[in-house]
C-alpha positions in Angstrom: 0.0 0.0 0.0 1.3 3.4 -0.9 2.3 5.6 2.0 2.4 9.3 1.2 2.6 12.7 2.6 2.4 16.2 1.1 3.9 16.7 -2.4 4.5 13.0 -3.2 0.8 12.1 -2.7 -0.2 15.1 -4.7 2.0 14.1 -7.6 0.9 10.5 -7.4 -2.8 11.4 -7.4 -2.3 13.7 -10.3 -0.8 10.9 -12.3 -3.6 8.5 -11.4 -6.4 10.9 -12.5 -4.5 12.0 -15.6 -4.4 8.4 -16.7 -8.1 7.5 -16.1 -9.9 10.8 -17.0 -11.1 9.4 -20.3 -13.0 6.5 -18.6 -13.6 8.0 -15.1 -17.4 8.7 -15.5 -18.2 5.4 -17.1 -16.3 3.4 -14.5 -17.8 5.5 -11.6 -21.3 4.6 -12.8 -20.4 1.0 -13.5 -18.5 0.3 -10.2 -21.2 2.1 -8.1 -24.0 0.2 -9.9 -25.4 3.5 -11.1 -25.8 4.9 -7.6 -23.3 7.7 -8.1 -25.9 9.9 -9.7 -28.1 9.6 -6.6 -25.2 10.3 -4.3 -24.4 13.5 -6.1 -28.0 14.7 -6.0 -28.2 14.0 -2.3 -24.9 16.0 -1.7 -26.2 19.0 -3.6 -29.5 18.9 -1.6 -27.3 19.3 1.6 -25.8 22.5 0.3 -29.2 24.2 0.8 -28.4 26.6 -2.1 -31.1 28.3 -4.2 -31.3 29.7 -7.7 -28.9 32.5 -8.1 -26.3 31.0 -5.7 -22.6 31.2 -6.0 -21.1 27.7 -5.5 -17.6 26.3 -5.5 -16.9 22.6 -6.4 -13.4 21.7 -5.2 -11.5 19.0 -7.0 -14.4 19.0 -9.5 -12.8 16.3 -11.7 -15.0 15.7 -14.8 -17.6 18.2 -13.6 -20.5 16.0 -12.7 -21.0 17.5 -9.3 -20.6 20.9 -10.7 -23.4 20.2 -13.2 -25.7 19.1 -10.3 -24.9 22.4 -8.5 -25.6 24.3 -11.7 -29.0 22.7 -12.0 -30.0 24.5 -8.8 -28.0 27.8 -9.3 -29.2 28.2 -12.9 -29.9 30.6 -14.6 -28.6 33.6 -12.6 -26.2 31.7 -10.3 -22.6 30.6 -10.9 -20.7 27.5 -10.2 -16.9 27.4 -10.2 -15.3 24.0 -10.6 -11.6 23.8 -9.6 -9.2 21.0 -10.2 -5.5 20.5 -10.5 -5.6 17.9 -13.3 -5.7 19.1 -16.9 -7.0 15.9 -18.3 -10.0 15.8 -15.8 -10.8 19.5 -16.6 -10.7 18.7 -20.3 -13.3 15.9 -19.7 -15.3 18.3 -17.6 -15.5 20.7 -20.6 -16.9 17.9 -22.7 -19.5 17.0 -20.1 -20.6 20.5 -19.5 -20.8 21.3 -23.2 -23.5 18.6 -23.4 -25.8 20.4 -20.9 -27.7 23.7 -20.9 -25.7 24.9 -18.0 -22.5 25.9 -19.8 -23.0 29.6 -19.2 -23.3 29.0 -15.4 -20.1 27.0 -14.9 -16.6 28.2 -15.0 -13.7 25.8 -14.7 -10.4 26.8 -13.0 -7.2 25.0 -12.7 -6.0 25.3 -9.1 -5.0 23.5 -5.9 -7.5 22.5 -3.2 -4.8 23.3 -0.6 -4.6 26.9 -1.6 -7.9 28.0 -3.1 -7.4 31.1 -5.2 -10.5 32.9 -3.9 -11.2 35.6 -1.3 -12.7 34.8 2.1 -16.5 34.7 2.3 -17.1 34.4 -1.5 -19.4 31.4 -2.0 -22.8 30.2 -0.7 -21.4 26.7 -0.5 -18.3 24.6 -1.2 -18.5 21.0 -2.2 -15.9 18.3 -2.8 -16.8 14.9 -4.3 -14.8 11.7 -4.0 -11.6 13.8 -3.5 -11.1 14.5 0.2 -9.3 11.2 0.7 -6.9 12.2 -2.1 -5.7 15.6 -0.8 -2.3 15.9 1.0 -3.9 17.4 4.1 -7.6 16.7 4.8 -8.0 19.2 7.6 -6.3 22.0 5.6 -8.6 21.3 2.7 -11.7 21.5 4.9 -10.4 24.7 6.4 -9.8 26.3 3.0 -13.3 25.4 2.0 -14.7 27.0 5.2 -12.6 30.1 4.5 -14.1 30.8 1.1 -17.7 30.2 2.2 -19.9 33.0 3.4 -21.1 33.0 7.0 -24.2 30.7 7.1 -23.0 28.9 4.0 -22.2 25.1 3.9 -19.3 22.9 3.3 -20.3 19.5 1.9 -18.1 16.5 1.2 -19.3 13.4 -0.7 -16.8 10.6 -0.1 -16.3 6.9 0.1 -16.9 5.6 3.7 -16.5 2.5 5.8 -19.6 0.4 6.2 -20.1 -1.3 9.6 -23.1 -3.7 9.0 -22.0 -7.3 9.5 -21.9 -9.5 6.4 -22.5 -6.5 4.1 -19.2 -5.0 5.3 -17.4 -8.2 4.4 -19.0 -8.6 1.0 -18.4 -4.9 0.2 -14.7 -5.1 1.1 -14.3 -8.3 -1.0 -15.8 -6.5 -4.0 -13.9 -3.3 -3.3 -10.5 -4.9 -2.7 -10.6 -7.6 -5.3 -13.1 -6.8 -8.1 -12.8 -3.0 -8.3 -9.1 -3.0 -9.3 -9.7 -5.8 -11.8 -12.7 -4.1 -13.4 -10.8 -0.8 -13.4 -7.8 -2.5 -15.1 -10.2 -3.8 -17.8 -11.7 -0.3 -18.2 -8.6 1.8 -18.5 -6.3 -0.9 -20.0 -3.6 -0.7 -17.3 -2.9 -2.0 -13.8 -2.5 0.4 -10.9 -4.9 3.3 -11.0 -7.9 1.5 -9.6 -5.8 -0.2 -7.0 -5.5 3.3 -5.5 -9.2 3.3 -4.8 -9.3 0.6 -2.1 -5.9 1.6 -0.8 -6.9 5.3 -0.4 -10.0 4.3 1.6 -8.0 2.1 3.9 -5.8 5.0 5.0 -8.7 7.6 5.1 -10.3 8.2 8.5 -13.7 6.8 9.5 -16.6 9.1 8.8 -17.0 10.0 12.5 -13.4 11.2 12.5 -14.0 13.3 9.4 -17.0 14.9 11.1 -14.8 15.9 14.0 -12.4 17.5 11.5 -15.3 19.6 10.2 -16.0 20.7 13.8 -12.3 21.5 14.5 -12.3 23.6 11.3 -14.9 25.8 12.9 -18.0 24.5 11.1 -21.1 24.3 13.2 -23.6 21.5 13.4 -21.2 19.1 11.6 -23.0 15.9 10.7 -22.7 13.0 8.2 -25.2 11.0 6.3 -24.4 7.4 5.4 -25.8 6.3 2.0 -26.2 2.9 0.4 -25.4 0.9 3.5 -22.6 3.2 4.5 -20.4 2.8 1.5 -20.4 6.5 1.0 -20.9 9.4 3.4 -22.0 13.0 2.9 -20.5 15.4 5.5 -22.1 18.8 6.1 -20.9 21.7 8.2 -22.2 25.3 8.5 -19.9 28.4 8.7 
């Protein structure tokens, strides 16, 4: 299992996502049994934003969560999707161009550790399936809190650690053995989808992440477990 800190993790993750960008959405939907769409809709509901809102999607990847945000903010609102990976942003452009929300979404290349925005800019900040990939989870949460307006929400959609007996064992069997195999078949190379189970193993339990939200100064920090606890949506209010 890879053991990273700081820059080395950032460089490794950049390489992983650069290599899978072209198949990322298809594999997400396939490996989640098409539940990823519901998870994103639920996460956006937790932002509590309305039409006309200003939203930030950190580590936006291929832009699917940004599009969900734009569905609410449209037509007068604005969504900024930020990612550090050029290949993922290129795929996001393709995805957004297929929707009617192109005028509402702006894509920015940047680092989640140093968000290039002023304090108190956004009505919400989201991050989808990326918090476990950043070099410093608490710093990322704090950056998201910084750029959100007072009363705004920080929302994370992320893989989680289910606890139900039997289901937990079956899930980890699928996640540890089958996901890397299916990922290899999907992208034509070994390695990138081995990072998926490995990254979850070293990522804190959802209750620990909730405590990180609280330590960052976010009020009423809670998490919602979805689909048997295989993903969690964390919410905190500035």
